[in-house]
C-alpha positions in Angstrom: 23.8 3.2 1.1 25.1 -0.1 -0.1 23.2 -2.0 -2.8 22.1 -5.5 -1.9 22.8 -8.3 -4.2 19.6 -9.9 -5.6 20.7 -13.4 -4.6 21.2 -12.3 -1.0 17.7 -10.6 -0.9 15.9 -13.6 -2.3 18.0 -16.0 -0.1 17.2 -14.1 3.1 13.5 -13.8 2.3 13.3 -17.5 1.5 15.2 -18.5 4.7 12.8 -16.4 6.7 9.9 -18.2 5.0 11.5 -21.7 5.7 12.4 -20.9 9.3 9.0 -19.4 10.0 7.0 -22.2 8.4 9.3 -25.1 9.1 9.7 -24.7 12.8 6.4 -26.5 13.8 6.8 -29.1 11.0 10.4 -29.9 12.0 9.3 -30.4 15.6 6.7 -33.0 14.5 9.3 -35.1 12.6 10.8 -36.6 15.7 14.4 -37.7 15.9 16.5 -36.5 13.0 18.7 -39.5 13.3 15.8 -41.6 11.9 16.1 -39.8 8.5 17.9 -41.7 5.8 21.0 -40.1 4.4 19.9 -40.8 0.9 19.0 -38.5 -1.9 15.4 -37.5 -2.3 13.7 -37.6 -5.7 15.7 -36.1 -8.6 14.2 -32.7 -9.4 14.5 -30.3 -12.3 14.1 -26.6 -11.7 12.9 -24.4 -14.6 12.8 -20.6 -14.7 12.1 -19.4 -18.3 11.3 -15.9 -19.4 10.6 -14.2 -22.7 9.1 -11.0 -24.1 6.4 -11.1 -26.8 4.6 -8.5 -28.9 7.3 -5.9 -28.5 7.8 -3.5 -31.5 10.5 -1.0 -32.2 9.0 2.5 -32.6 11.2 5.7 -32.7 14.2 3.7 -31.3 12.1 2.5 -28.3 10.9 -1.0 -27.6 7.2 -0.7 -26.9 4.1 -2.7 -26.1 5.8 -5.9 -25.0 4.7 -8.5 -22.5 7.1 -10.4 -20.3 6.0 -13.9 -19.5 8.0 -15.7 -16.9 7.6 -18.8 -14.7 9.3 -20.8 -12.1 8.7 -24.5 -11.4 9.9 -27.8 -10.0 9.4 -31.2 -11.6 10.6 -34.4 -9.7 10.8 -38.0 -10.6 10.1 -40.9 -8.2 8.5 -40.1 -4.8 6.7 -36.8 -4.3 8.4 -34.1 -2.4 6.8 -33.4 1.0 6.0 -29.8 -0.2 7.2 -27.1 -2.5 7.2 -23.3 -2.1 7.9 -20.9 -5.1 8.7 -17.2 -5.5 9.3 -15.0 -8.5 9.9 -11.3 -8.9 10.5 -8.9 -11.8 12.2 -5.6 -11.3 12.5 -2.8 -14.0 15.3 -0.3 -13.6 15.7 -1.2 -10.0 12.0 -1.0 -9.0 9.9 -4.1 -8.3 7.0 -4.3 -10.8 5.6 -7.7 -10.0 6.1 -10.7 -7.6 4.3 -13.8 -6.7 4.6 -16.3 -3.8 3.1 -19.7 -3.8 3.7 -20.9 -0.2 3.8 -24.4 1.2 0.4 -26.2 0.8 1.0 -29.2 3.1 0.4 -31.5 0.1 3.0 -33.8 -1.2 3.5 -33.6 -5.0 6.0 -34.2 -7.9 5.6 -30.8 -9.6 4.4 -27.3 -9.1 4.8 -23.9 -11.0 3.7 -20.3 -11.1 3.6 -18.1 -14.2 3.3 -14.3 -14.5 2.8 -11.8 -17.3 3.8 -8.1 -17.1 3.0 -5.6 -19.9 5.4 -2.8 -20.6 4.4 0.3 -22.6 8.0 1.3 -23.0 10.3 -1.7 -22.5 13.8 -0.2 -22.8 15.8 -0.6 -19.6 17.2 -3.2 -17.3 14.9 -6.1 -16.3 15.9 -8.3 -13.4 14.3 -11.6 -12.8 14.5 -13.4 -9.4 13.3 -16.9 -8.9 13.3 -19.0 -5.7 12.2 -22.6 -5.0 12.1 -24.3 -1.6 11.8 -28.1 -1.7 10.8 -30.1 1.4 12.3 -33.6 1.5 9.8 -36.5 1.6 9.4 -38.3 4.9 12.4 -40.5 5.6 14.8 -38.6 3.2 17.1 -35.6 3.5 18.8 -33.4 1.0 22.6 -33.7 0.6 25.0 -32.3 -2.0 22.8 -29.5 -3.4 23.3 -28.5 -7.0 24.8 -25.1 -8.0 22.5 -22.2 -6.9 21.0 -24.2 -4.0 21.7 -24.6 -0.3 20.5 -27.2 2.2 18.7 -26.0 5.3 17.4 -27.5 8.6 19.7 -30.6 8.6 18.7 -31.6 5.1 14.9 -31.2 5.4 14.8 -28.3 2.9 16.7 -27.3 -0.2 16.5 -23.7 -1.3 17.4 -22.7 -4.9 17.8 -19.2 -6.2 18.3 -17.9 -9.7 18.6 -14.4 -11.1 18.8 -13.1 -14.6 19.3 -9.6 -16.0 18.1 -8.6 -19.4 18.9 -5.2 -20.9 16.7 -4.0 -23.7 
């Protein structure tokens, strides 16, 4: 059985989310030609992680707590909506995940934060983060930054990051 790349897994899940949720919303937009081909608000995506409280006992890292977050902060006009996803895998097994779906509310920023305790922390930790940004009315995404793709003719921008930490 072939192993799936984490980026592909998060990308396919996020695409399914966008296509499933965005269908009715896109239908209500009207003619796509009315959208301006200008950049929507400039946004920063943050996905920090750190482990705290861990101690070394008998050559094992024990009693740590991973804290990790993902978020979007934009300047100027508010995005039409934001959806966020984060996941933490330990030695190839998912131990935590959170999804904050579209809310239907325009805003400039949003974030989710998680904490996961590990009794024995030695091993491979894989963080996966995804952000879906919906362009404000009258705008469309063009020229996505690295790690992002544009979907539905510029109405959405999907960004995915992964990070592996071996303790």
